[in-house]
Every structure is written in C-alpha cells, then in structure tokens.
N, C-alpha and C positions, 0 to 999 in steps of 0.2 A: 555497769562500769562508766565512770565519767568520761565525757568526750572532750575534745580540744577546748571549747569555750569554758567548761567547768575547771579544767586544769589551769587555764590561763587566769581565771578569776582567783583560784586558790594561790597561784604564784603572785598575783598582785597584792594579796594580803601579806605574804612573806616579804615582798619588796617594801611595802609600807612600814613593816616592822624593823627590818635590819639593813636595808640597802644604804650604803654610804657610811655605815657605822663600824666601829672597831670591835672585833670579837674579844670578849674577856675570857671566854672558856669554850672548849669544844669537847664533846664526848661521843664515842662510837661504841656500839655493841659488838661489832665484829672484830676479831683479833687482828686481821690484816689491815684495819684502818686505825689501830691504836696509835701508831706513830704520828698521826696527824693531830692528836690531842695536844702535842707540844709545839707543833708547827703553826697551827692556825691562830692561837691567841696573839693579838697584836696586829693581825691582818684585817683588812676591810672587805666586807662583802660589796663588790663593785656592781654586780647585776645578777638577776635571776631570770633566765629565759626558758621558754617551753620549746620542746621539739616533739610535736605530736603530744603524746601522753607522758613524756619524760621531762624532767626538769634538769637544767644545768645551772648550778650555783657557782659563780665566778668570784675568785678572791684576788686581792691586790698583788699577790706574789706570782700570779700566773697559774696557780692551781685551780682546778675545777672539780666539782662534785657532780657526778651523774646519779640521778635517782629516778626510779620508776615505781609508781604507786601500785601497779598491777591491780589486782582485784580489791585488796583490803588495806592498802597503805593510806595513811592520812596524815596531813600536817596540822599542827596546832600552834597558835601564837599565844604565849603566856608571859607573865612577869618573870624576870630572871630568878632562878632558884626554885620556881614553882613546878610541881609535877601534878597534873590533874589525875584524879582517881579514874582508872580505866583498867580493863582486863587486857588491853592491847600491850604488846611488847615494844618498849622504846628502842629505837634503832640509832637515832641521831639527835643530839642536842647541841645547838649553836646559840651562845648567849652574848648579848651586848649589855651595856650598862643599864638599859631600860626595857629591853625586850628579849625574849628567847623564842626560837622556833624549834619545834620538836617533830620528828618524823617517827610515826608508829607503824608497825606491822610490815613495812616494805622489806624485801629481801634483796632487791637488785640495786646495790649501791656501790659505786666506785669513786675513787678520788685520786687525782694525779695531775700532771701537766696537761694543759688543754689539748695539745696535739695527740696525746695518748688517749684521752677520753673520747676524742672525736673518732677514734677507731673502734669504739664499742660496736658490736654487731647490730644492735638495734638502730643506732644512729647511721650506720652504713647502709641499712636496708630501707629506711623510710624515705619518702619523697618530700617535697617542699611542705613546710608547715602552712596550713590554710589560713592561719592568723598572722603570718608574716606579712607586714604591711607593704613590703616591696613586691610581693606577688601580685600579678595583674591578671585580668581576664584573658589577655592575649597569651600569657604564659600557660594558663590552664587549658586554653583552647589547643595550643600546640601540644600539650601533654596528652590530651584526649586522643590526638591523632598520631602520637608517637607509636612506633611499631610494637612497643612493649604492652600497649594498652588498647589500641584501636580495634582489635578483634575480640575484646573481652566484653561479656555482658555487664551492664552497669550495676545490676543488683549485687554481684560479688565484688566488683572492682571498687565500689564506693566504701567498702569496709576494709580494703587492702591499704595498709599504711604506706606501702611502697608507691601507691598512686598519689595520694595526698595525705599527709600526716594530720591527725586530729579529727578526722571524720569518724562517725559511728552510726549506730542504728537509728536514733531519732532524726539525726541530720540527713541520713540517706533517704528516709521517707519524705521529709519535708522538701529536700532538693528535687527529688523526682516529681513530686506534686507540682512544685513551682515551674519545672521545665515541661510539665504535661507529658511525661514519659513513663513507661513501665520498665520493670527491671530487665526484661529480656533484650532490650535494645543494645546495639553495639555502636560505638562512636563512628566507625567508618561508614555506617549505613545511615547516619543522620543527615538531614538537610543542613544547609548553612544556617538557616534560622534556628533550627533545633540546637545546633552546636553553640550558637550565640546565647540562647536562653539557658542552656545547661551550664556553660562557663560562667554566666552571670550568677546563676543560682549557687554554684559551687563556691563562689567567693563571697557572695553577699549574705547568704543565710547563716553560715557559721559566725560571721562578724556581727550580724544583727543579734544572734543569740548571745554572743560574748558581751556585747555592749548593753543589752537591755533585758535579757531574760530575768524574770523575777521582779522587775520594776513594774509599778502599776500606774496607769494613766486613766482616770475616770472618763476621759473623753474618747478613748479608743474603743472601738466597737466590741472588743473582746476583754477590755479592762487592762490586761497585761500588754506591755509594749511588744513582747515577743510571744505570740500565741501559736500553738500547734494547729495546723490546718487539717492534717490527717492522722498524725501519730496519736495512738491511744484513743481514737475517736470513732471506732467501729460502730456502725448502726446509726450514726448521726449524719446530718445532711452536709454535703459539700457546699461551701459558701460560693464557689465559683459556678457550679452548674446545677446544683440541687439534687444530684444523685446521692445514693447512700454510700457512705465510706465502708470499705470492706477490710477484713483482716485475713492474712494467710501467714504461712511460715516461709522464710527465705533465709538461706545460709544458717539454718538452725535458730533463727531469731524471728520474733513477730514482725510482720511487715504490714503496713497500712497504706491503702491507696483508694483512689476514686475510680471506679470502673466507667464513669461517665465521661470525664474529661482527660484522663490519662490514657494514652493509646500508643 
C-alpha cells in the first residue's frame, strides 16, 4: 500500500492537471453521487490536499470530495474525453478543457460541504499529517509523550494513523533505524536525546522521501537521493556500523533492522 509520500506525489500530479481550472464535466459511478454531476460543472478545483492516505478535493462552491484509494484505487491524468484501456472500474471522472482526472477501483468516496466531509470517521480518527509543513519536531515530541501514546511500543504505534497520518511500513523501518531504536521501545522510557532523535526522524524522513524518492544523483553514494538504509536490505551490511541487516515479522508485516546499532 502506498504511504503518505506516494499519496502526496500522486496528489501533486492531480494538482498540476486541474487546480485552478473550471470543470467542464463530472461523472460518478455511485448513485448517491449522481446529483453532483450537474452541480460541479462550472466550478473550479481550488485545491487538493492529503490527509494521511486520503485525498480532499476542494471546489469553489465550498463542496469537498473525500476519497481513499485503499488497496487498489488509482488516479490517472488523461486528455479530456479519453478513457485508458484497463480492467479497473472507473469511479470518478472530473474534466476541464485540457485535462481530466480519473479515479479507478476506489470505493470510499463522499462529496458534500466541507464541514460534513470533515466528520468522516477516517478523518476524525487520524492524527496530524506527517507532510503537513506546519507540523514541527516539537509538536511530534509532545505527541510522543501524550498519554494516548507514551506507553505504546513504537513498532505498532508507527503504523497507527491515529498517531501520525501518512506513516507506513517502509517509513517505520527507516525511522527506527535513523533513531537507533528497536520496535519494543516506549516513548515514556526514552532519554531526552532519544526523544529528540526520534522526533527528528519522524518528521524528516517522510519529507525526504516525498521530496526526493526516485530521483537520481550520480554523486550520491547510493545513486538515489532517498535510499533505504535497512528496508528490504536483509543480509546486507549496515552502512553505519557494519553489522548485518536482519528481517523479522512485526504487526504482520516484514520489518528490517540492524542488530548492531539499533538497541
């Protein structure tokens, strides 16, 4: 499943295609959304934001569309009137004069006034978005020590969207490696230095992944600007301490760590 950085990059492509442009047509697969096919044309897409792994598409009338890709949903950007050949089911089509954005396979879609959409159970449950640029290390440090989280083991907590929205399995492994911690640790038992390192990793690694993953720099010692240090590198050498990277199962997902420098 894509994590916060991947969702944000997908949203950026949608923004480039339709933000600030007037909709010429709208189509929805679900009967409860059909009424908006006549309401949305003539409106402008004012912004598209991510909330964890969900997207909020805002329209100039004050309407907002909530969508969550879940496991199989995918957005495509095409020319207006075009429909790519695919076995996926089309759920949403929003068109402007020069671009169209299409949502396939997703089933969790709602549209209504913003104040109504913000009451969606998923949005009510999740914590701050890790890619929200107003979120600071101090905010995250305080959240680590909040009574709702301070006694929880990091391994499970870093996958809980109620803690920070947008984290996932590869980010969990890389964050804990950067903080030199193992999954069994609890925030309340960490030293001040450990808390500082963890808060820094929690905010910096997802943002680095969003900004640079997939880009290549031949001068970087790994080639890619964002390189995995432990994730999917079992049996290889840890670049920090030289120990062998190990793999185990954690929260029913593969977890990678260095037994030499994570403790």
